[in-house]
Structure formats: C-alpha cells, structure tokens
C-alpha positions in Angstrom: 17.2 217.2 84.6 18.9 216.0 81.5 18.8 212.2 81.0 20.1 212.0 77.4 21.6 214.1 74.7 19.9 213.6 71.3 22.5 213.9 68.5 22.8 212.8 64.9 25.3 210.1 65.8 22.8 208.6 68.3 20.1 208.8 65.7 22.3 207.1 63.1 23.3 204.4 65.5 19.5 203.9 66.3 18.8 203.6 62.5 21.5 201.2 62.1 20.4 199.0 64.9 16.9 198.8 63.4 18.1 198.3 59.9 16.3 201.6 58.7 17.2 202.9 55.3 17.9 206.7 55.7 18.7 209.2 53.0 22.2 210.5 52.4 21.1 214.1 52.6 18.3 216.4 53.4 16.0 216.4 56.4 14.8 213.4 58.4 11.9 213.6 60.8 12.0 211.6 64.0 9.9 211.1 67.1 10.8 209.8 70.6 8.1 208.4 72.7 8.4 209.2 76.4 11.1 211.8 76.1 10.7 215.6 76.5 13.1 218.4 75.4 14.8 220.1 78.3 14.4 223.5 76.3 11.0 223.0 74.6 10.9 226.4 73.1 14.5 226.7 71.8 13.9 225.0 68.5 17.3 225.7 66.8 19.7 223.2 65.3 22.7 222.0 67.3 25.1 219.1 67.4 23.2 217.7 70.3 20.1 218.6 72.3 19.3 217.8 76.0 16.1 215.9 76.9 14.7 214.0 79.8 12.5 210.9 80.3 8.8 211.8 80.8 5.9 209.4 81.3 3.1 210.1 78.8 -0.4 210.3 80.2 -2.5 211.0 77.1 -3.3 214.4 78.6 -0.1 216.4 78.1 2.6 216.6 75.5 5.2 214.2 76.9 7.0 213.3 73.7 9.6 214.8 71.3 9.4 215.4 67.6 12.6 216.4 65.8 14.4 217.2 62.6 17.8 215.7 61.7 19.8 217.6 59.2 21.9 214.9 57.5 24.1 217.5 55.7 25.1 219.4 58.8 24.9 216.6 61.2 22.7 218.8 63.6 19.3 218.1 65.2 16.5 220.3 66.5 13.9 219.1 69.0 10.2 220.1 69.4 7.7 219.3 72.2 4.8 217.3 71.0 3.1 213.9 71.3 3.3 210.6 69.5 0.3 209.1 71.3 -3.4 210.1 71.0 -5.2 212.4 73.3 -7.6 211.1 76.0 -10.8 212.5 74.7 -10.2 210.7 71.4 -9.3 207.4 73.1 -12.5 207.7 75.2 -14.6 208.4 72.1 -13.1 205.5 70.2 -13.4 203.0 73.0 -17.1 203.3 72.8 -16.8 202.4 69.1 -14.7 199.4 69.6 -11.4 201.3 69.1 -12.1 202.7 65.6 -11.0 206.3 64.8 -8.1 206.4 67.2 -4.9 204.5 67.3 -1.3 204.3 68.6 1.4 204.2 66.0 4.0 201.4 66.3 7.6 202.4 66.4 9.2 202.1 62.9 10.2 203.7 59.7 7.6 205.6 57.8 7.4 208.4 55.1 5.3 211.6 54.9 5.0 214.3 52.3 3.8 217.9 52.2 0.2 218.3 52.2 -2.8 219.7 54.0 -4.2 218.3 57.3 -8.0 218.4 57.4 -8.3 219.8 53.8 -11.5 221.9 53.3 -12.2 222.3 57.0 -11.9 225.3 59.3 -9.0 223.8 61.2 -7.2 222.7 58.1 -3.5 223.7 57.7 -0.3 222.9 55.9 1.3 219.8 57.4 2.8 216.4 56.4 0.5 213.7 55.0 1.0 210.0 55.6 2.7 208.6 52.5 3.5 204.9 53.5 1.5 202.2 55.2 1.4 202.5 59.1 0.6 199.6 61.5 -1.3 200.8 64.6 -2.8 199.5 67.8 -6.4 200.1 68.7 -7.9 199.8 72.2 -11.4 198.8 73.1 -11.0 197.4 76.6 -9.6 200.5 78.4 -8.0 203.9 78.0 -4.5 202.9 77.2 -2.6 200.7 74.9 -0.7 197.3 75.5 0.1 194.1 73.6 -3.4 192.7 74.4 -4.8 195.3 72.2 -5.6 194.7 68.5 -2.8 195.5 66.1 -4.4 196.9 62.9 -2.7 195.8 59.7 -5.4 197.1 57.4 -6.7 195.2 54.4 -3.8 196.0 52.1 -0.7 198.0 52.0 -2.6 200.9 50.5 -5.1 201.0 53.4 -3.9 204.1 55.2 -5.0 205.3 58.6 -4.1 208.9 57.6 -2.0 209.5 60.7 -0.3 212.8 59.6 2.3 215.0 61.3 0.4 218.2 62.2 0.1 220.9 64.9 -1.3 220.1 68.3 -3.7 223.0 68.3 -2.3 224.0 71.6 0.8 226.1 72.1 1.5 225.1 75.7 2.7 221.5 76.4 1.0 221.5 79.8 -2.6 222.4 78.6 -3.5 219.6 76.2 -3.3 218.6 72.6 -5.4 217.2 69.8 -4.6 213.8 68.2 -6.4 210.7 67.1 -3.1 209.0 66.4 -1.3 211.6 64.4 2.2 212.8 65.4 1.7 216.4 66.7 4.0 219.3 67.5 3.1 222.0 70.0 1.6 225.0 68.4 -1.3 226.6 66.6 -1.8 226.4 62.9 -2.4 228.9 60.1 -6.0 228.1 59.3 -9.3 229.6 58.5 -10.5 229.0 62.1 -7.8 231.4 63.1 -8.3 234.0 60.4 -5.2 232.7 58.6 -3.0 234.1 61.4 0.6 232.9 61.3 1.6 229.6 63.0 2.7 229.9 66.6 5.0 228.0 69.0 7.5 225.2 68.1 5.1 224.2 65.3 5.9 227.4 63.4 9.7 226.6 63.6 9.1 222.9 62.6 7.1 223.7 59.5 9.1 226.7 58.4 12.2 224.6 58.5 10.7 221.8 56.4 8.8 223.9 53.9 11.9 226.1 53.6 13.7 223.4 51.7 13.1 222.0 48.2 12.4 218.6 49.8 8.7 217.4 49.6 9.0 214.0 51.0 10.4 213.0 54.5 11.5 209.8 56.2 10.0 209.6 59.7 11.7 207.4 62.3 9.7 206.6 65.5 11.7 205.5 68.6 11.0 205.0 72.3 13.0 206.7 75.1 14.1 203.3 76.4 15.6 202.3 73.1 17.7 205.5 72.7 18.8 205.2 76.4 20.2 201.8 75.8 22.0 203.0 72.8 23.4 205.9 74.7 24.7 203.6 77.5 25.9 200.5 75.6 28.8 200.1 73.1 28.1 199.0 69.6 30.2 195.8 70.2 27.6 194.7 72.8 24.2 195.8 71.6 22.6 193.7 69.0 20.7 194.6 65.9 16.9 194.0 65.7 14.4 193.7 62.8 11.0 195.4 62.9 8.5 197.2 60.6 10.5 199.4 58.3 13.8 197.4 58.5 15.6 196.5 55.3 18.8 194.7 54.3 20.4 191.4 54.7 19.2 190.7 58.3 15.7 191.6 57.4 15.9 189.1 54.6 17.2 186.3 56.9 14.3 186.8 59.3 11.9 186.7 56.3 13.5 183.5 55.2 13.1 182.0 58.7 9.4 183.0 58.7 8.9 181.4 55.3 10.5 178.2 56.5 8.2 178.2 59.7 5.2 178.6 57.3 4.2 182.1 58.5 5.1 184.0 55.4 4.4 183.4 51.8 6.3 184.6 48.7 10.0 185.4 48.1 12.0 187.2 50.7 13.1 190.7 49.4 14.8 192.2 52.4 12.1 194.8 53.1 10.3 194.2 56.3 6.8 195.6 55.5 3.2 194.9 56.2 3.2 191.1 55.3 6.5 190.5 57.1 5.2 192.2 60.3 2.0 190.2 60.2 3.9 187.0 59.9 6.3 187.9 62.7 3.5 188.8 65.1 1.7 185.5 64.2 4.8 183.5 65.0 5.3 185.3 68.3 1.7 184.8 69.4 2.0 181.0 68.7 5.5 180.7 70.2 5.2 183.0 73.3 1.6 184.1 73.6 -0.2 187.3 72.7 1.3 189.2 75.6 4.8 188.9 74.0 3.8 189.6 70.4 5.5 193.0 70.1 6.4 192.8 66.4 10.2 193.1 67.1 12.6 190.3 66.2 14.9 190.7 69.0 17.2 188.1 70.7 14.4 185.8 72.0 12.4 185.7 68.8 15.5 185.4 66.7 16.7 182.4 68.7 13.4 180.8 68.2 13.6 181.4 64.5 17.2 180.2 64.3 18.6 183.6 63.3 21.8 184.9 64.7 21.6 188.7 65.4 24.9 190.6 64.8 26.0 193.5 67.1 25.6 196.9 65.8 29.4 197.1 65.1 29.1 194.1 62.9 25.7 194.9 61.3 25.4 195.6 57.7 24.2 199.0 56.4 20.6 199.3 55.2 20.4 200.2 51.5 20.0 204.0 50.9 16.5 204.6 49.5 16.4 205.3 45.7 12.9 206.7 45.7 9.6 206.8 47.5 8.1 203.8 49.3 4.5 202.7 48.9 2.5 205.6 47.6 -0.5 207.0 49.2 -3.7 206.2 47.5 -6.3 208.8 46.8 -9.8 208.9 48.0 -9.2 207.6 51.5 -10.9 209.8 54.0 -9.2 211.2 57.0 -10.2 209.5 60.3 -11.9 211.8 62.8 -9.6 214.0 64.8 -10.6 215.8 68.2 -11.1 218.9 66.3 -13.7 217.4 64.1 -15.8 216.3 67.1 -19.0 218.3 67.5 -18.6 221.1 70.1 -21.2 219.6 72.4 -19.6 216.1 72.2 -16.1 217.5 72.8 -17.3 219.4 75.8 -19.1 216.5 77.2 -16.0 214.4 77.0 -13.8 216.9 78.5 -16.1 217.4 81.5 -16.5 213.6 81.9 -12.6 213.2 82.0 -12.2 216.1 84.4 -10.2 218.1 81.9 -12.8 220.9 81.8 -15.3 222.1 84.5 -19.0 221.8 83.8 -20.7 224.9 82.5 -21.4 227.4 85.3 -19.2 225.7 87.9 -15.7 226.7 89.2 -12.8 224.9 87.8 -12.0 221.7 89.5 -13.2 218.1 89.7 -16.5 217.7 91.3 -16.9 215.1 93.9 -18.7 212.0 92.5 -22.2 211.4 93.9 -22.2 209.1 96.8 -18.6 209.8 97.8 -17.7 211.4 101.1 -15.0 214.1 101.3 -12.4 215.0 103.9 -11.5 212.9 107.0 -14.4 210.4 106.7 -13.4 209.3 103.3 -9.7 209.3 104.2 -10.3 207.2 107.3 -12.3 204.6 105.2 -15.2 205.0 107.6 -18.7 204.0 106.4 -20.8 207.0 105.2 -24.1 207.0 103.4 -23.7 206.1 99.8 -20.0 205.3 100.1 -19.0 201.7 99.3 -15.6 200.3 100.3 -13.2 199.8 97.4 -12.8 196.1 96.4 -9.7 194.6 94.8 -9.7 194.7 91.1 -10.4 191.4 89.5 -7.5 191.4 87.1 -4.8 191.5 89.7 -4.7 195.3 89.3 -3.4 195.1 85.9 -4.8 198.4 84.9 -3.4 200.1 88.0 0.0 198.4 87.3 0.2 199.8 83.8 -0.3 203.3 85.2 2.2 202.7 88.0 4.8 201.1 85.7 4.7 204.1 83.4 5.8 206.2 86.3 8.4 203.7 87.5 9.7 203.4 84.0 10.6 207.1 84.1 12.5 206.5 87.3 14.5 203.4 86.2 15.4 204.6 82.7 17.4 202.4 80.3 20.7 200.4 80.5 23.1 201.4 83.2 26.3 200.0 84.6 27.3 202.6 87.3 30.2 201.3 89.4 28.7 203.0 92.4 25.4 201.1 92.0 25.6 197.9 94.0 23.0 196.5 91.7 25.6 196.3 88.8 24.4 196.2 85.2 20.7 197.1 84.9 18.2 197.7 82.1 14.8 199.3 82.7 15.8 198.8 86.4 16.1 195.0 86.1 19.5 193.8 87.3 21.4 191.0 85.8 20.8 188.9 88.9 17.0 189.4 88.7 17.1 188.6 84.9 19.1 185.4 85.5 16.7 184.2 88.1 13.8 185.0 85.8 15.2 183.1 82.9 16.6 180.3 85.1 20.1 180.5 83.7 23.2 182.7 83.9 23.0 186.0 81.8 25.7 188.4 80.7 25.7 192.2 80.5 24.9 191.8 76.8 21.8 189.8 77.8 20.8 192.6 80.1 21.4 195.3 77.4 19.3 193.5 74.8 16.4 192.6 77.1 13.2 193.8 75.7 11.0 196.3 77.6 8.1 193.8 77.4 10.1 191.2 79.2 11.1 193.7 81.8 7.4 194.6 82.4 6.5 190.9 82.9 9.2 190.6 85.5 7.9 193.7 87.3 4.3 192.4 87.3 5.1 189.0 88.5 8.1 189.5 90.8 7.3 192.9 92.3 3.7 194.0 91.8 2.0 190.7 92.4 4.5 189.5 95.2 3.8 192.9 97.1 0.0 192.3 96.7 -0.4 195.7 95.0 -3.3 194.5 93.0 -5.3 194.3 96.3 -4.6 198.0 97.3 -6.0 201.3 96.1 -4.1 202.5 93.1 -2.3 205.5 94.7 -1.0 203.3 97.7 0.0 200.5 95.3 2.2 203.0 93.4 4.0 204.0 96.6 4.5 200.4 97.7 5.4 199.1 94.2 8.0 201.9 93.8 9.7 200.8 97.1 9.6 197.1 96.1 11.3 197.8 92.8 13.9 200.2 94.2 14.5 198.8 97.7 13.2 195.2 97.8 9.9 193.3 98.7 10.7 193.0 102.3 11.4 196.8 102.8 8.2 197.7 100.8 6.2 195.4 103.2 7.9 196.8 106.2 7.3 200.4 105.3 3.6 199.8 104.5 3.2 198.1 107.9 5.0 200.9 109.8 3.0 203.5 107.9 -0.2 201.9 108.9 0.8 201.7 112.5 1.8 205.3 112.4 -1.8 206.1 111.4 -3.9 204.1 114.0 -3.4 200.5 113.0 -1.8 197.6 115.0 -0.4 195.2 112.4 2.7 193.0 112.9 5.8 194.4 111.2 7.0 191.2 109.7 8.2 192.2 106.1 5.3 190.2 104.4 2.0 191.7 103.1 -0.7 189.3 104.0 -4.4 189.4 105.2 -3.7 191.3 108.3 -1.9 194.1 106.5 -4.4 194.3 103.6 -7.3 194.2 106.1 -6.0 197.2 107.9 -5.8 199.4 104.8 -9.6 200.2 104.4 -9.7 201.5 107.9 -6.6 203.7 107.7 -6.4 207.3 106.5 -5.2 206.6 102.9 -3.5 209.9 102.1 -1.6 209.7 105.4 -0.5 206.2 105.0 0.8 207.0 101.5 2.7 209.9 102.7 4.2 207.9 105.6 5.5 205.3 103.1 7.1 208.0 101.0 8.6 209.6 104.0 10.2 206.3 105.2 11.5 205.7 101.6 12.9 209.2 101.5 14.7 208.7 104.7 16.3 205.5 103.4 17.5 207.2 100.3 19.2 210.0 102.3 20.9 207.4 104.4 22.4 205.8 101.2 26.2 205.7 101.5 26.5 207.3 98.0 23.7 209.7 98.5 25.6 212.7 97.3 26.4 210.9 94.0 22.7 210.0 93.5 21.1 213.0 95.2 19.7 214.6 92.2 17.9 211.5 90.9 16.8 210.4 94.4 15.1 213.8 95.1 13.5 213.8 91.6 12.1 210.4 92.3 10.6 211.3 95.7 9.1 214.5 94.5 7.6 212.9 91.4 6.2 210.1 93.7 4.5 212.5 95.9 3.1 214.4 92.9 1.7 211.3 91.2 0.2 209.8 94.3 -1.5 213.1 95.1 -2.8 213.4 91.5 -4.1 209.8 91.7 -5.8 210.4 95.0 -7.6 213.5 93.6 -8.9 211.5 90.6 -10.2 208.9 93.0 -12.2 211.5 94.9 -9.6 212.1 97.6 -9.3 215.9 98.3 -5.8 217.1 99.0 -4.0 220.3 99.1 -0.6 220.0 97.5 2.5 221.4 99.2 3.4 224.7 97.7 6.1 224.2 95.0 9.2 226.4 95.6 10.0 229.1 93.3 13.5 230.3 92.6 14.4 233.7 93.5 17.0 235.9 91.7 19.8 234.3 93.8 18.5 230.8 93.2 17.1 230.4 96.8 13.8 228.6 97.2 10.9 231.0 97.8 7.6 229.4 99.0 4.4 231.1 98.1 2.8 232.4 101.3 -0.8 231.2 101.5 -1.3 231.9 105.3 -3.4 234.9 104.7 -5.7 233.0 102.3 -6.1 230.2 104.8 -7.0 232.7 107.5 -9.6 234.3 105.3 -11.1 230.9 104.6 -11.2 230.2 108.4 -13.0 233.5 109.1 -15.4 233.0 106.1 -16.2 229.5 107.5 -17.1 230.8 110.9 -19.6 233.1 109.7 -23.2 232.3 110.9 -24.9 230.0 108.4 -21.8 229.2 106.4 -21.4 225.9 104.6 -18.4 224.9 102.8 -17.6 223.3 99.4 -14.2 222.3 98.3 -13.2 223.0 94.8 -9.5 222.4 94.2 -8.3 224.3 91.1 -6.8 222.5 88.2 -4.2 225.0 87.1 -3.1 226.4 90.4 -2.4 225.0 93.8 -5.7 223.9 95.3 -7.2 226.2 98.0 -10.4 225.2 99.7 -12.9 227.9 99.0 -15.9 228.9 101.2 -19.4 229.6 99.9 -21.8 231.2 102.4 -25.3 229.9 101.9 -27.9 230.3 104.6 -28.8 227.3 106.6 -31.7 227.3 109.0 -32.0 225.7 112.4 -29.8 223.7 114.6 -27.7 222.2 111.9 -26.1 225.5 111.0 -23.3 225.5 113.6 -22.8 221.7 113.2 -22.5 221.9 109.4 -20.0 224.8 109.7 -17.9 223.0 112.2 -18.0 219.8 110.2 -17.1 221.5 107.0 -14.4 223.5 108.9 -12.9 220.2 110.1 -12.2 219.2 106.6 -10.2 222.4 105.9 -8.5 222.2 109.4 -7.4 218.7 108.8 -5.7 219.7 105.5 -4.0 222.6 107.3 -2.8 220.3 110.2 -1.2 218.0 107.7 1.3 220.6 106.7 -0.2 222.3 103.6 -1.3 219.2 101.9 -0.3 215.9 103.6 3.4 216.3 102.9 5.1 217.0 106.3 8.8 217.5 106.1 10.5 214.4 107.6 14.2 214.4 108.3 16.2 211.2 108.6 15.9 209.7 112.1 19.6 210.2 112.9 19.7 213.7 111.5 21.2 216.3 113.9 18.7 218.8 112.3 15.7 217.0 114.0 16.5 218.6 117.4 17.3 222.1 115.9 14.5 224.7 116.0 14.0 227.0 113.0 14.0 230.7 113.6 10.2 230.8 113.5 9.7 228.0 116.0 12.5 229.2 118.3 11.3 232.9 118.5 10.4 232.5 122.2 13.5 230.7 123.2 14.5 227.0 123.2 12.4 225.8 126.1 9.1 227.3 125.1 9.9 226.7 121.4 10.4 223.0 121.9 7.3 222.9 124.1 5.1 224.3 121.3 7.0 222.9 118.3 4.6 220.8 116.3 1.7 221.8 118.5 1.0 225.4 117.6 -1.3 224.7 114.7 -3.3 222.1 116.6 -3.8 224.4 119.6 -4.7 227.4 117.3 -7.2 225.1 115.4 -8.8 224.0 118.6 -9.0 227.6 119.8 -10.6 228.8 116.5 -13.2 226.0 116.6 -14.0 226.8 120.3 -14.3 230.5 119.5 -16.8 229.6 116.7 -18.9 227.5 119.0 -18.9 230.3 121.7 -20.0 233.0 119.2 -23.5 234.4 119.4 -24.6 232.2 116.4 -23.9 229.0 118.5 -26.5 230.0 121.2 -30.0 229.0 121.2 -31.1 226.3 118.9 -27.6 226.0 117.4 -26.1 225.6 120.9 -28.2 222.6 121.6 -26.9 221.0 118.5 -23.3 221.9 119.3 -23.5 220.0 122.5 -23.8 216.8 120.6 -20.2 217.2 119.2 -17.2 215.9 121.0 -16.4 219.5 122.2 -20.0 219.9 123.5 -19.1 219.0 127.0 -16.4 221.6 127.1 -18.7 224.5 125.9 -20.4 225.2 129.3 -17.1 225.2 131.0 -15.3 227.5 128.6 -18.4 229.6 128.1 -18.5 230.3 131.8 -15.5 232.6 131.5 -16.8 236.1 130.7 -15.5 237.8 127.5 -13.4 234.7 126.6 -14.6 234.3 123.0 -13.5 237.7 121.7 -9.9 237.2 123.2 -9.6 233.6 122.2 -10.3 234.1 118.5 -7.4 236.5 117.6 -5.0 234.5 119.9 -6.0 231.3 118.2 -5.7 232.7 114.7 -2.3 234.0 115.5 -1.2 230.6 117.0 -2.5 229.0 113.7 -0.7 231.4 111.5 2.6 231.0 113.6 2.3 227.2 113.2 1.8 227.4 109.5 4.8 229.7 109.2 6.8 227.2 111.2 5.8 224.4 108.7 6.8 226.6 105.8 10.1 227.5 107.5 10.8 223.7 108.0 9.9 223.0 104.4 12.3 225.7 103.1 15.0 224.4 105.4 14.5 220.9 104.0 14.5 222.1 100.4 17.9 223.9 100.9 19.6 220.9 102.4 
C-alpha cells in the first residue's frame, strides 16, 4: 500500500527545490495534496512515515497534514484535507466562486489563534498570517487552470484560510472546509460543551500548542512533486520558482520578468504576490491560460532566458529572520460550512447525495424520469428517459475526473528496469514526451516535466484519440485507463470485444469510430464496463513480470472497478457491489455471506401485492430492499415480476456485475470449486454457471403459479414472455409447492458457487 515514505530529508529537499526559506529550529507545518497516511491514527513522530497516493474527491479527507520537527529530524502525519469540501464548492459556484477557494501550493505562515472566534463552532487553531493566492471556480465543481486565480487587492487582503479541525473524526465520513487546511478530528468548542478535542486533531494541536512557538511556516506540496523527488537524484532534478520562493534564483526570475515588462520595481529575491502575478501574466501571453500554473519550471524559464540549476547546485534560501507579511485586523472570516444555516446545509447535502432526504432510507434516490434496472442498462427507450448525448466540451469535465483516478495509478517519476516503457513521469514515457515536443528528450526532461504538460498529453493523445469524450463517463474511465496503460489499439479492441460479448456485432478493428460509438447506447452499460475491465485484468495477469508488478496491478484493477461502479451509481445506474473480502485471524479472505438476505428479499418480492423499490445504502454494501404495498388488479403479479427481474438480474451478474474471470489460458478455468463439484465432475460441469439461472427461472415460475397469479392476475401474466409456459407448467398437479424450495435451493447453491470462485480468485 505504501507509495512513499515521508521524511525530514525528503521535505528538506522539496523545500530546497522550491527555494523555500525554512527555520533552523522548531516545528514546521506541511501539507501534501493527494497523499494519505498509511497509519492515519498513529500520529507520533518518527524518522519517516509511510503514505500512499490518494485521488481527492472533495467528499473525503484524501490529503496529509504534517509536522516536521527540525531539531530532531522527525515527522508526524495526520489525515486531513487541503481542498475545500463539496457542499462549500456548490454553494460558492452559485455566487460566482466567492466564499470557497483552493489554495495554491507554496510557502505560507500561520500563527496561534481562534478559528471562528465568538461562534459556537469556534476553537483554538492556527490563523492565516501571510498572503495566500487561491483559485476560485464558477464554471463547475472542481478546480483547474481555467479557473480564476485570486490575487486579492493587496498583500494585506487575506482570504482567512486557517488550519483547523475537520469537524469530523473519521476520514471516510466527510469534512468541513471552505478552503482552509483541515485535520481529521473534533474541536474543543462551545458547540461540544468544551469537551476535549478528538482524533488526530488533538495530537496535532497538542503538539504545536505544547511548544513556546507561536508562529509556524506552512509548506504545501503535491504528491506528484514529492514522488519525483523520491525517485530522482539531486543531480538530475532542477530547481523551480513559485510563490514563497526566495534567494538568488527567485531574483533572476524577477529580473527576467522586469526585462519582459511584466514586473515593476526592483527585484528583491522574494517571490511574493506581485512576482506571482507577473509570472502568471507572462505564462498566459506566452503559452495560453491553460498553461499558466504560476510555476517557473524548465519551459517558462527557457522562455524567460533563465537557466535553472539542479538541486545539487542550487543555492540555499535565506533563513527567515522574522515574520513575513503581517495579518491585518478587521478582515472577516469567509463563510465556512459550519456557518451555513442548518436548512441550507441539509439542502446541499441532500442535493449532492451525501445525505438522504428527511424521512427516507439512506441511499441516492432515482432521479425523476430515469428508469432503473435492466431497461436502463440496456439503453432501451422508456417513458421519460432520454438517451445520453456526448458532452459539447469533448468530455473535459469527465476527463478531469478520470484523470484524477489515473493519476493515482501512474504516480510520479519512475525508471524501473523491469518496465519496458523506461523512464516515465506521471505515466508519460520519454518516447511519448519526445513525440509530443517534437524533439529528443533526456531522462532529466522527463523528470522535470510539469503535471500540467502531462495532462495536456493525456487529453490530446489518449482521451481524445480514444473518443472518450463521446462515451458515458464510467465507460470512458475504463477505456481511457486501458489506453493509457496498454495503448490506444488495445483500448479500442477491448471496447469492441466487450460490446460484442453483450449483444452487439461491431467490427473488432482496433479503432473507435462511428460504428463502435453507435453501439454503446444499445448495450448494457454496466456489463460492457465490466467486460472491458475483465479483458484488461487478464492482460495484466499475462504480463511476463506479473509477479513483480502484481500488487500494483491488482490495486489498479480493484480501484477501477470501485470507481466505475461509484460513477454508475451517481448517474442513476443501480448496482450491487461485490462483497469486499475481510481478513480472518490467519489472513485468509472471508467473504460476507449475503445469501440468506437475498433469499429473504426474493420471498418478500413474491408475496401477493408486493412491489419493489431499490435503495442502495451509502455506508454499507447495497442490498435491494423490498417494501410490500398493496396493488390492486391485474398489474399486481406483473409489477412484482418486473421488479423481481431487476433484483434477479443483479444476482445473476455475480453479486454486482463483477464476475470472476480467469485468464483464458489458465488451467484453473476447467477446475471445479468444491461447491460446484459437490455432485461429481460430470454433473458439476453440466450445471456450472447455470444453477443461478435455473433457480431464478424456477422461482419466477413458482411465483406465477401461486394462487395470487390466478384470476385477473393470471390474465396479465400470460402477456409476459413466460405466459405461454404457464398453462403447460400449471397442468402438472402440485408442482408449484415443490418447485419453489427446489428453485430457491438451486439459486442459493449457484450464489455459493460464485462466492467460492471469488474467494479462490482472491487467494491466487
């Protein structure tokens, strides 16, 4: 799980690369965007701490805040967030972006103080004590370089982004931030009756308040930057200049900006607000708004005529002699989530699917006009359901979401001798970078490539060339991942094979054109996605160095399944996730047995007058629940059968559309598990993969043969596809009472066989 070890030496190298002035003693705060601690609740100091890449989603705490003890050379990590929370972003978007922001990486200062002074949620924290440049979004619910970078009206115009508690003590349940840097935990506040702080926040604040230090430098990094530093030698990686840099190199960049006419005044070697404004203005004019990241890296430096030294040859930033720009009094705090009126906050949480409406079970409601179950998956026309149309922006919003997930897979710089791609950074190989730039590149060029350039390569050369912008987002994620990891041709082939496995008849030619795209709306979306991932998984298992890359490969496939399922659910697609294995005392996977719950749901659905509603739970694996409400007339049995078909389809897909698929050449494909081979090899192979289907058909037939299906209901039942079979089956005396238990047993046997296969695959 560990992707990187955070240590004082790594942080010192990162500070040197950016030209950050750090104190010679005391505590330094730091944040790492897109990195989570491996041990979130072990907040003690050590020489190094393990952490892993984590794509932030503005819903959960997916970042790290930390403390660096310069005197002892030790660090402590705390789970938290360096990005604002989704309810705040939604609220701000409606106001043109005001009130919520994303802090730019850089060097800042904070001092002891009270967050939300005089309010019920107010608590001791760390107040902003230096100017902070931030992004504001008004076009969508994320942040990119197309969004407005807010420089304020002066260096004393503070946004009051403080360091405070998250108001939640579980990283998986949520957090409160309008742009502040937050640490997991609850505050000591009037709202809590002044009860002591809880969680990692308590350790964070006790550590800092337990010293005589009242002012703290805060360094904000990204996971990609630290990964590059962790993989590349100081003699290769070059220094950069950005907000908070100081020293000789910062002065050279200022001089170049003065020469270009973008900066006024005398360069002083402190790259602050005016210098950043000048650099961004220069980048916009030179490269366009999409490349104006406010970082003077190799490309910007070359355009300015500045030579960037390697870290090994970089000068040391001056040690600060005193506080930086002082906080001005009288500036009000910007609204935080905790300041929103309770009814407004509830409305936002409900609208975002983060909280169920009052009086309804937990779970996202199906939007009005959307079909559920097989009709929606198959893309068939139903009343009130419109076919999805390709986004007008080439799927840029979907790309940003997919890229955050792929970024977690690809990591930072790597030059593994067992990787045929050679030197890569953010997943971009040196060959791809050379083709993009139109000239030969070195490993140093790859190591110094900016993430923004990597994103543009991904969008142009992989996302767009795979026609992902014309696909539904969840499918685009699966196809895009294959394109990035295995090539454009492979991604196209897998999509075409997946479509053909699910009822289409498209040419498998390795190119995604009109025929392939035209087949997508008519195919069962969840099944197509699952098939693409199955093909991709089989390819990874066939890799000649699979054992070397096994851990990363399996993590990538599992994450891909999870994220596509989550995206499908958000788009109205109802799915049952495969049960996650739990580790027993001996470390063996143990799958939660849901068979009895499924059977109970089946029995409830078959009661006279039953109708079904699907309400997947948010915090636990979704189980289709049954509510029995009387329905009069002929539609009763038909409604029960139609609703039951939704549940049965989910069961037939192997507990959530994730069937276990072994590599085609695997010897295990012809080996029966103990459950499936209980009646011998011949009968076992005859029924293997068919028991669930036979049991389901039997259960449905039993339901239609029940007394409730006679009379008015029977007439309606004969209009169903099974209607013609009812007279024939019904002519056998006493068949229904016998068929029901046999069918249920066969269904349960089939489900147990699927679980057995799943456990077998997990153990391999």
